[in-house]
TORLOLUM-594258 format. One record per residue (C-alpha): chain; y, z, x; residue number from 0; residue in one letter. Coordinates in pm, 1 decimal, m for minus. Layout:
BEGIN
PT   torpa         yy         zz         xx   zaza   kero
PT       A          Y          Z          X    NUM      a
...
//
This chain:
BEGIN
PT   torpa         yy         zz         xx   zaza   kero
PT       A     1446.2     m395.2      635.5      0      m
PT       A     1208.1     m646.6      479.6      1      a
PT       A      922.0     m541.7      260.2      2      t
PT       A      603.0     m724.2      209.0      3      s
PT       A      304.5     m751.2      m17.6      4      g
PT       A      290.2     m851.0     m381.9      5      a
PT       A      489.0     m750.2     m687.1      6      r
PT       A      312.7     m749.5    m1022.8      7      v
PT       A      548.1     m829.9    m1308.3      8      v
PT       A      480.5     m608.8    m1609.8      9      g
PT       A      283.6     m345.6    m1419.4     10      l
PT       A      511.2      m59.2    m1523.6     11      r
PT       A      473.9     m154.0    m1891.0     12      e
PT       A       96.4     m189.6    m1851.8     13      t
PT       A       69.9      155.8    m1696.2     14      i
PT       A      280.2      310.9    m1972.5     15      r
PT       A       61.3      146.6    m2235.9     16      a
PT       A     m255.5      272.8    m2067.6     17      l
PT       A     m113.3      624.4    m2055.0     18      e
PT       A      m29.2      609.0    m2427.1     19      r
PT       A     m395.7      532.4    m2491.3     20      y
PT       A     m522.1      826.3    m2290.0     21      g
PT       A     m566.6      695.0    m1936.3     22      v
PT       A     m495.6      983.6    m1699.0     23      e
PT       A     m250.7      943.1    m1414.9     24      s
PT       A     m521.7     1041.8    m1162.8     25      q
PT       A     m722.4      735.4    m1265.5     26      d
PT       A     m418.1      517.5    m1200.3     27      l
PT       A     m356.4      690.1     m865.9     28      k
PT       A     m714.7      615.1     m763.2     29      d
PT       A     m661.2      241.6     m821.9     30      v
PT       A     m337.4      235.6     m622.3     31      m
PT       A     m485.0      447.8     m342.2     32      t
PT       A     m779.9      206.8     m309.1     33      a
PT       A     m535.7      m80.8     m264.5     34      i
PT       A     m332.2      113.3       m7.8     35      g
PT       A     m646.3      216.6      178.2     36      s
PT       A     m738.6     m148.7      236.8     37      n
PT       A     m393.3     m224.8      376.0     38      v
PT       A     m396.9       91.6      590.1     39      a
PT       A     m741.2        3.0      727.7     40      r
PT       A     m613.5     m335.9      843.8     41      e
PT       A     m292.9     m183.5      982.7     42      a
PT       A     m508.6       54.5     1191.3     43      h
PT       A     m673.0     m250.6     1347.0     44      v
PT       A     m340.6     m426.7     1417.1     45      n
PT       A     m128.9     m140.3     1553.5     46      v
PT       A      m78.1      m94.8     1928.2     47      r
PT       A     m263.0      212.8     2045.9     48      k
PT       A      m81.6      314.8     2360.4     49      k
PT       A     m112.8      686.6     2282.7     50      s
PT       A     m266.5      664.2     1934.3     51      g
PT       A       11.5      872.1     1778.5     52      a
PT       A      142.5      590.0     1558.8     53      l
PT       A     m208.8      491.4     1450.3     54      d
PT       A     m276.6      845.4     1330.3     55      r
PT       A       25.9      837.2     1098.5     56      t
PT       A      m75.0      529.4      895.6     57      i
PT       A     m162.2      645.5      544.5     58      r
PT       A     m162.3      517.4      185.2     59      p
PT       A       46.5      691.0      m78.3     60      s
PT       A     m105.3      840.6     m391.3     61      k
PT       A      117.6      729.5     m675.7     62      t
PT       A       27.1      594.9    m1018.1     63      k
PT       A      263.8      299.4    m1039.0     64      n
PT       A      266.5      138.8     m694.3     65      k
PT       A       74.8      122.9     m372.6     66      s
PT       A      266.6      208.7      m57.0     67      v
PT       A      139.7      246.6      296.7     68      v
PT       A      351.9      458.3      528.5     69      r
PT       A      357.1      496.9      904.2     70      a
PT       A      550.4      730.8     1127.4     71      g
PT       A      704.6     1064.5     1056.7     72      g
PT       A      863.9     1359.8     1231.6     73      f
PT       A      692.4     1316.8     1568.0     74      g
PT       A      662.2      937.8     1546.8     75      v
PT       A     1006.9      810.3     1457.0     76      r
PT       A      953.9      470.5     1618.3     77      y
PT       A      718.1      327.0     1353.7     78      a
PT       A      987.3      106.1     1200.7     79      g
PT       A     1090.6      m30.1     1539.4     80      v
PT       A      728.1     m106.1     1626.2     81      q
PT       A      676.6     m288.9     1298.5     82      n
PT       A     1010.8     m465.9     1246.4     83      y
PT       A     1157.2     m471.6     1595.0     84      g
PT       A     1512.7     m396.7     1706.7     85      w
PT       A     1684.4     m724.4     1796.8     86      p
PT       A     2001.2     m555.9     1927.8     87      a
PT       A     1786.0     m385.3     2190.0     88      r
PT       A     1567.8     m689.2     2257.6     89      g
PT       A     1261.3     m530.2     2098.0     90      i
PT       A     1038.6     m757.1     1894.1     91      t
PT       A      822.9     m605.5     1625.3     92      g
PT       A      449.7     m655.4     1611.8     93      d
PT       A      443.4     m639.5     1228.2     94      h
PT       A      123.8     m434.0     1216.2     95      f
PT       A      206.9     m304.0      867.9     96      l
PT       A      374.9     m605.5      709.1     97      t
PT       A      102.3     m840.1      834.0     98      d
PT       A     m163.4     m608.4      691.6     99      a
PT       A       11.7     m602.8      353.2    100      a
PT       A       50.5     m979.8      348.7    101      n
PT       A     m308.0    m1039.7      461.7    102      d
PT       A     m438.9     m808.2      189.6    103      q
PT       A     m215.0     m939.4      m93.9    104      a
PT       A     m484.3    m1141.9     m272.2    105      e
PT       A     m741.2     m865.0     m235.4    106      e
PT       A     m484.4     m612.4     m359.5    107      s
PT       A     m418.1     m814.5     m672.3    108      i
PT       A     m792.2     m851.3     m733.3    109      r
PT       A     m845.7     m476.6     m691.1    110      l
PT       A     m557.1     m398.9     m925.1    111      m
PT       A     m684.1     m634.8    m1194.3    112      a
PT       A    m1038.6     m497.0    m1166.8    113      e
PT       A     m916.7     m138.0    m1161.3    114      g
PT       A     m697.7     m180.4    m1469.2    115      l
PT       A     m976.5     m364.4    m1652.2    116      q
PT       A    m1223.2      m87.5    m1564.8    117      d
PT       A     m981.5      175.3    m1697.4    118      l
PT       A     m931.8      m22.5    m2018.2    119      a
PT       A    m1310.8      m50.7    m2065.2    120      r
PT       A    m1362.7      316.9    m1982.5    121      k
PT       A    m1120.1      413.6    m2258.6    122      h
PT       A    m1250.6      152.2    m2506.7    123      n
PT       A     m927.7      m49.3    m2497.9    124      l
PT       A    m1084.5     m394.8    m2456.7    125      t
//
């Protein structure tokens, strides 16, 4: 299963350093949630809405060290097939989630840089 988006080298170390200087994990979660919210918003636009069940399951995670957008769940187990496809069954994916992540990659990096800079300024670390 392919993933998509952007990987920031050194992010884990940056987050640890910010925490050592008093940045709270909730502040970091807010930055990552903002990034995920942008991707989720675009995925909502791109997803097929036959019944709307899959659309209702698209949500950003709330973690301090990465931004993840999830879709599917107990009642909607077909999210992965809708996104990635199932070649053995002749099903092509529509890539609603991976396209959203790729389309938002530059904006995500900008939001992360701004968010981390704002946290550094807020805690007098600049």
